[in-house]
C-alpha positions in Angstrom: 32.8 -25.5 1.4 29.5 -23.0 0.7 26.2 -24.9 -0.8 25.0 -21.5 -1.9 25.8 -20.1 -5.2 28.2 -17.2 -5.8 26.5 -14.0 -6.8 27.4 -10.7 -7.6 25.4 -9.4 -4.4 28.9 -10.9 -2.5 31.4 -9.2 -4.9 34.6 -8.9 -3.5 38.0 -6.8 -4.6 41.0 -8.2 -3.2 44.2 -6.2 -3.5 47.2 -8.6 -3.0 50.8 -8.5 -3.4 52.5 -11.9 -5.2 55.9 -12.7 -5.9 56.8 -12.2 -9.7 57.0 -15.7 -11.2 55.3 -16.8 -14.3 52.8 -18.7 -12.3 52.0 -16.8 -9.3 48.8 -15.1 -10.8 47.5 -18.6 -12.1 48.0 -19.9 -8.4 45.9 -17.0 -7.2 42.7 -17.8 -9.8 43.2 -21.7 -9.0 42.8 -20.8 -5.2 40.1 -19.0 -5.6 38.4 -21.4 -8.1 39.2 -23.9 -5.4 37.4 -22.1 -2.4 34.2 -21.9 -4.6 34.2 -18.5 -5.9 34.1 -17.3 -9.6 36.9 -14.9 -10.3 35.3 -12.2 -12.9 38.2 -9.8 -12.9 42.1 -9.3 -12.4 43.9 -6.1 -12.9 47.5 -5.6 -12.4 48.1 -2.7 -10.5 51.7 -2.1 -9.9 55.0 -4.1 -10.4 58.2 -4.1 -9.4 61.4 -6.7 -10.4 60.2 -9.1 -7.0 56.4 -8.5 -6.9 53.5 -7.7 -8.5 50.3 -6.2 -7.4 46.9 -7.2 -8.1 43.3 -6.4 -7.8 41.6 -9.7 -8.0 37.4 -9.6 -8.1 35.6 -12.4 -7.6 31.9 -13.3 -6.6 31.2 -15.4 -3.4 28.1 -16.8 -2.2 27.9 -14.7 1.3 30.2 -12.6 3.9 31.0 -16.2 5.5 31.9 -17.4 1.9 34.1 -14.1 1.3 36.0 -14.4 4.9 36.9 -18.0 3.6 38.1 -17.3 0.1 40.4 -14.4 1.8 41.9 -16.6 4.3 42.5 -19.1 1.8 44.9 -16.9 -0.2 46.6 -15.7 2.8 47.8 -19.3 3.5 49.6 -19.4 0.1 53.3 -19.0 -0.1 54.1 -15.9 -1.3 51.1 -14.1 -0.9 50.0 -10.8 0.9 46.7 -9.8 1.0 46.5 -5.8 1.6 42.9 -5.1 1.3 39.4 -6.5 1.2 36.8 -4.3 -0.4 33.2 -5.1 -0.8 31.8 -4.0 -3.9 28.4 -3.9 -2.7 28.9 -1.2 0.0 31.5 0.8 -2.3 28.5 1.2 -4.5 26.2 2.4 -1.7 28.8 4.8 -0.4 26.9 8.5 -0.4 23.7 7.0 -1.8 22.8 5.8 -5.2 20.5 8.5 -6.5 20.9 12.2 -6.6 18.7 15.4 -8.0 19.8 17.2 -10.9 18.5 20.2 -12.4 16.7 20.6 -15.6 17.4 24.4 -16.0 21.1 25.4 -16.4 20.7 28.8 -14.6 23.7 30.3 -16.4 22.5 34.1 -16.1 20.0 36.3 -14.3 17.8 36.2 -17.1 16.9 32.1 -16.6 17.3 33.0 -13.0 14.5 35.5 -13.1 12.4 32.9 -15.0 12.8 29.8 -13.1 12.6 31.7 -9.6 11.8 35.1 -8.7 10.0 36.8 -9.9 8.9 34.9 -13.1 8.3 31.9 -10.8 5.0 33.9 -9.4 3.1 33.5 -12.5 3.0 29.8 -12.8 2.5 29.7 -9.2 -0.7 31.6 -9.5 -1.8 29.4 -12.7 -1.8 26.5 -10.8 -3.6 28.3 -7.9 -6.5 29.3 -10.1 -6.4 25.8 -11.8 -5.0 22.7 -9.8 -4.7 20.5 -12.4 -2.0 22.2 -14.0 0.4 21.1 -11.2 0.7 17.9 -13.7 1.7 19.7 -16.6 3.8 22.4 -14.8 5.5 21.0 -11.9 7.5 17.8 -11.2 4.3 16.1 -10.4 3.8 15.0 -14.2 6.5 12.4 -13.7 7.3 12.0 -10.2 6.7 8.9 -8.0 6.8 8.9 -4.3 8.5 5.1 -2.9 6.9 4.8 0.4 8.0 2.7 3.2 7.7 2.1 7.2 10.9 -0.5 6.8 8.4 -3.0 8.4 8.8 -5.8 5.7 12.3 -5.1 3.9 12.9 -8.1 1.4 13.7 -10.8 3.4 15.1 -9.3 6.1 11.7 -8.4 8.0 11.1 -5.3 10.2 14.2 -3.5 10.8 13.1 0.1 10.4 13.2 3.2 8.1 16.6 4.2 8.3 17.6 0.5 7.2 15.3 0.5 4.5 16.7 3.6 3.0 19.0 1.2 0.5 16.3 -0.5 -1.0 14.0 2.4 -1.7 17.1 4.5 -3.2 17.6 1.2 -5.0 13.8 1.6 -6.2 14.3 5.1 -7.2 17.2 4.0 -9.5 15.1 1.2 -11.2 12.2 3.7 -11.9 14.3 5.9 -13.7 16.5 3.6 -15.5 13.9 1.3 -16.9 10.9 3.8 -16.9 12.6 7.4 -17.4 10.4 8.3 -14.1 11.7 10.2 -11.4 11.1 8.7 -7.8 12.5 9.7 -4.5 12.1 7.4 -1.5 9.9 8.6 1.6 10.8 6.5 4.7 8.8 7.2 7.8 9.5 6.9 11.3 6.1 5.2 12.2 4.6 1.9 11.7 1.1 3.6 13.0 -1.6 3.0 10.1 -3.3 6.1 11.0 -0.1 8.2 10.9 1.2 6.6 7.6 -2.0 7.8 5.9 -2.1 11.0 7.1 1.3 11.5 6.1 1.1 10.1 2.3 -2.1 12.2 2.2 -0.1 15.1 3.2 2.7 15.1 0.7 0.7 13.6 -2.4 0.3 17.1 -3.9 4.0 16.8 -5.1 3.7 13.6 -6.8 1.7 12.2 -9.7 1.8 8.7 -7.8 2.5 6.8 -4.6 4.5 3.2 -4.7 4.2 1.8 -1.4 7.0 -0.7 -0.8 8.0 -3.1 2.4 5.0 -2.4 4.5 4.2 -5.4 6.5 0.8 -7.4 6.0 -1.9 -6.7 6.9 -1.5 -3.3 7.4 -0.4 -2.7 3.9 -3.8 -3.4 2.6 -5.3 -1.1 4.9 -3.2 1.5 4.1 -3.4 1.1 0.0 -7.1 0.7 0.4 -7.5 4.3 2.4 -5.1 6.1 0.3 -6.9 5.0 -2.8 -10.1 6.2 -1.3 -8.3 9.7 -0.3 -6.1 10.7 -3.2 -6.4 11.6 -7.1 -3.2 9.6 -7.9 -2.6 6.1 -8.5 -1.2 4.2 -5.4 0.5 0.7 -6.1 1.7 -1.6 -3.6 4.2 -3.0 -5.8 5.2 -6.0 -3.5 1.3 -7.1 -3.9 0.4 -5.9 -7.6 4.0 -5.5 -9.3 4.6 -9.2 -7.7 1.2 -10.5 -8.9 1.3 -9.0 -12.8 5.0 -10.8 -13.1 3.8 -14.0 -11.7 0.8 -14.0 -14.3 2.8 -13.1 -17.2 5.5 -15.7 -16.3 2.5 -18.5 -15.5 0.9 -17.5 -19.0 3.9 -18.3 -21.0 4.6 -21.3 -18.8 1.1 -22.6 -19.8 1.8 -22.2 -23.4 5.2 -23.9 -23.0 3.5 -27.2 -21.3 0.0 -27.0 -23.2 -2.2 -26.5 -20.2 -5.0 -24.1 -19.8 -5.5 -21.7 -16.9 -9.1 -23.3 -15.9 -7.5 -26.7 -15.7 -4.9 -26.2 -13.6 -4.1 -27.0 -9.5 -2.2 -24.2 -8.0 -0.3 -24.3 -4.5 0.7 -20.4 -3.3 3.3 -20.9 -0.3 2.8 -17.5 1.5 -0.8 -15.5 2.0 1.0 -12.2 2.9 0.7 -9.3 0.6 2.5 -10.7 -2.6 0.7 -14.3 -2.2 -2.9 -12.7 -1.3 -2.4 -10.2 -4.6 -1.1 -13.3 -6.9 -4.2 -15.5 -5.8 -6.8 -12.9 -6.6 -5.4 -12.1 -9.9 -5.0 -15.5 -10.5 -8.7 -16.1 -9.7 -9.5 -12.8 -11.7 -7.5 -14.9 -14.9 -9.9 -17.8 -14.3 -7.4 -20.4 -12.8 -8.7 -23.6 -11.7 -8.3 -24.2 -8.2 -5.8 -22.7 -5.4 -4.6 -24.0 -2.3 -3.1 -21.3 0.2 -0.4 -21.9 2.3 1.0 -19.9 5.0 2.4 -20.8 8.7 -0.8 -21.5 10.2 -1.2 -24.1 7.2 -3.2 -24.9 4.7 -6.0 -22.3 4.8 -9.4 -23.9 4.6 -13.1 -23.6 5.9 -13.4 -24.1 9.6 -9.5 -23.3 10.1 -9.6 -21.1 13.7 -7.1 -17.5 13.9 -7.6 -16.4 10.6 -7.5 -12.8 9.9 -9.9 -11.1 7.4 -7.8 -11.5 4.2 -6.9 -15.1 4.9 -10.3 -15.9 6.3 -11.8 -14.7 2.6 -9.1 -17.1 0.9 -10.1 -20.0 3.0 -14.0 -19.2 1.8 -13.2 -18.7 -1.6 -10.3 -21.2 -2.5 -9.2 -25.0 -1.7 -12.0 -26.8 -3.3 -11.8 -29.7 -1.6 -10.5 -28.1 1.8 -7.5 -29.7 2.1 -5.9 -29.3 5.5 -2.6 -31.3 5.7 1.1 -30.1 4.8 2.8 -28.2 2.1 4.2 -31.5 0.4 0.9 -32.6 0.8 -0.7 -30.2 -0.9 1.5 -30.1 -4.0 1.0 -33.9 -4.6 -0.9 -33.9 -7.9 -0.5 -30.1 -8.2 0.0 -28.5 -11.6 1.8 -25.2 -10.1 3.7 -24.3 -7.1 4.2 -20.7 -6.5 6.5 -19.9 -3.6 6.6 -16.2 -1.9 7.5 -17.4 1.3 10.7 -18.9 2.8 13.4 -21.0 2.1 14.0 -24.8 1.8 10.4 -25.8 2.6 10.5 -28.3 0.0 12.6 -31.2 -1.9 13.2 -32.5 -5.0 11.4 -35.7 -4.0 8.4 -33.3 -2.9 8.4 -31.8 -6.3 9.0 -35.3 -8.0 4.9 -36.0 -6.6 3.5 -33.0 -8.7 1.4 -33.3 -11.9 3.2 -34.3 -15.1 5.0 -31.4 -16.7 4.8 -29.3 -13.3 5.3 -25.6 -13.1 7.5 -24.3 -10.1 8.2 -20.6 -9.4 10.2 -20.8 -6.0 10.9 -17.0 -5.4 11.8 -16.6 -1.8 15.0 -14.5 -1.9 17.9 -15.3 -1.7 17.1 -19.0 -1.0 14.2 -20.2 -2.5 11.6 -22.7 -1.3 13.0 -25.5 -3.2 16.8 -25.7 -4.5 16.4 -25.2 -8.2 18.7 -27.6 -9.4 16.4 -30.3 -7.7 13.3 -29.0 -8.8 14.2 -29.0 -12.4 14.9 -33.0 -12.2 11.2 -33.3 -11.5 9.5 -30.1 -12.8 9.1 -28.8 -16.9 9.7 -25.1 -15.8 11.4 -23.6 -12.9 11.8 -19.9 -12.0 12.8 -18.2 -9.1 13.7 -14.7 -8.0 17.4 -14.7 -8.6 19.4 -13.1 -11.1 21.7 -15.8 -11.5 19.2 -18.6 -12.3 17.0 -19.0 -15.7 13.6 -17.5 -15.7 14.0 -14.5 -12.9 10.7 -13.2 -12.5 11.6 -9.7 -11.2 9.0 -6.8 -10.4 11.5 -4.3 -12.0 9.6 -5.9 -15.5 6.5 -4.4 -14.2 6.5 -1.1 -12.1 8.2 1.2 -14.3 5.7 0.7 -17.2 3.1 0.8 -14.9 3.9 4.0 -13.6 5.0 5.3 -17.3 1.9 5.0 -18.3 -0.2 5.7 -15.4 1.7 9.2 -15.8 1.7 9.3 -19.4 -1.8 9.1 -19.2 -2.7 11.2 -16.2 -4.4 8.3 -14.3 -5.9 9.0 -11.0 -6.0 5.2 -9.7 -4.5 1.8 -10.5 -7.3 -0.9 -11.5 -7.2 -4.8 -11.5 -8.0 -4.4 -15.6 -4.8 -2.5 -15.5 -2.8 -5.2 -13.8 -4.2 -8.1 -16.3 -3.1 -5.8 -19.3 0.3 -5.1 -17.8 0.4 -9.1 -17.4 -0.4 -9.8 -20.9 1.9 -7.3 -22.3 5.0 -8.4 -20.7 3.9 -12.0 -21.4 3.7 -10.8 -25.3 7.0 -9.7 -25.4 8.6 -12.8 -25.5 6.8 -14.0 -28.4 5.5 -17.7 -28.6 8.2 -18.8 -31.2 11.1 -17.6 -28.6 9.4 -19.6 -26.1 10.9 -22.3 -24.2 11.2 -23.7 -20.3 13.9 -21.7 -19.8 12.3 -18.4 -21.5 9.1 -17.7 -20.0 9.5 -14.2 -19.1 11.6 -11.3 -20.7 14.7 -10.0 -19.7 14.7 -7.3 -17.2 17.1 -5.2 -19.7 14.9 -6.0 -22.8 14.2 -2.7 -24.1 10.7 -3.4 -25.3 9.2 -4.3 -21.9 8.5 -0.7 -20.4 7.2 0.6 -23.6 5.0 -2.7 -23.7 3.5 -2.2 -20.3 3.1 1.5 -20.4 0.9 1.3 -23.8 -1.1 -1.5 -22.1 -1.9 0.7 -19.0 -2.5 3.7 -21.9 -5.0 1.8 -23.4 -6.9 0.7 -20.3 -6.9 4.5 -18.8 -8.2 5.7 -22.3 -11.3 3.5 -22.4 -9.5 0.1 -23.8 -9.8 -3.4 -22.2 -7.8 -6.1 -21.0 -9.4 -9.6 -22.4 -9.6 -12.1 -20.0 -11.1 -15.6 -18.8 -14.2 -16.1 -17.2 -13.0 -16.0 -13.6 -12.9 -19.1 -11.5 -14.6 -16.8 -8.8 -17.5 -14.6 -9.5 -16.5 -11.0 -10.1 -19.3 -10.2 -7.9 -17.3 -12.1 -5.0 -14.0 -11.0 -5.9 -15.1 -7.5 -5.6 -16.4 -8.7 -2.0 -12.8 -9.5 -1.1 -11.2 -7.4 1.9 -8.5 -5.0 1.7 -6.6 -6.3 -0.9 -8.8 -5.3 -4.2 -7.8 -3.3 -6.6 
């Protein structure tokens, strides 16, 4: 029996012919349940006097578990498994997005205005005033989702073609939650100079650039250089989208447990793109102390072999210069944030944290600690999974961030905007609704994107995002390499 939880990501539909007796369908659902899957639908497709043909849909934990469920069904008397369909693969057939025209082109008159000869007048207007491209072309509402396929989800360096399903999905989320037209741009190169040159060359067609699934530390340099070169916002979602959502969730978690940012000790597992951005945003917000933990161990002063970004973290975090293992780091800590690898901690490790501890175990699909074990000891537990309470999901941030940036005609993205977006997400929940299982809005809450977009527009147009006095002085944060906003 699998130990992982069934989810819609491994949903299958099994077409089964079964003998037509009163208990046959009940036997099917019982068999599936005993195999550890969850039946989500059962439809009768056809029947005759002796047999019933049904489509049974169920959630499984992984591909091996799906095979196990099918095998147990095949072993039942009177059961003939005809076909098994993986619903996730079916959803991806032919891709998930398409281009549709906003212009009907029903007659010669409309064709003459949308294309030649009428379009020439619009071309010349933009040639005379390039800023009009934001008003008269798709640049007004279009974002490029750029990836080299080097750090795709938890899958690693799988290349541009294999990254396409994720980039398509990102584009679909942009449209669904923010009304933003986004398009995947996957690049068959992992050379920093080439990526920068390509994105710079295609930038005139877009109102913003969303960098996605580019490995650290290369992603830091790519983002920094593009921000210098382009007059449109460049946003690395793996860094800044994650940081915004973590800060939003932590803001509300602090409200629930009655602690203050400046008083807490935080341990972050993972000092790559996401972890580094999280730590820097938390520092700007004034968190008390942070220990950064990565494959090399706890980042501390005097530690050899660190890259520039990790060295900066070692110099500006870890007040007591702790150099031990991860379980030792979280002993007495108030907050654990994981953006690293599965099964690094046990429930016993969480038990050694401070009273009213907060655990954000966000590795996907398997978190750093089993959420069920963590809940036995921590006051609040959040993950990146959609089948668990308190899902910390970047879709809470990036659609609203870009909606606001595009609406305001912004030329860049700043840390002040990140703080404003985090506060907006946190405030959507409302203090009267907060509890240990509700510290972050649902990704389907229709208030989130408008709230984030309004916060971004306010900053662009001269508003300010209030923040606590930073644990690290702003002058020092501004010197941080590569990942500064």
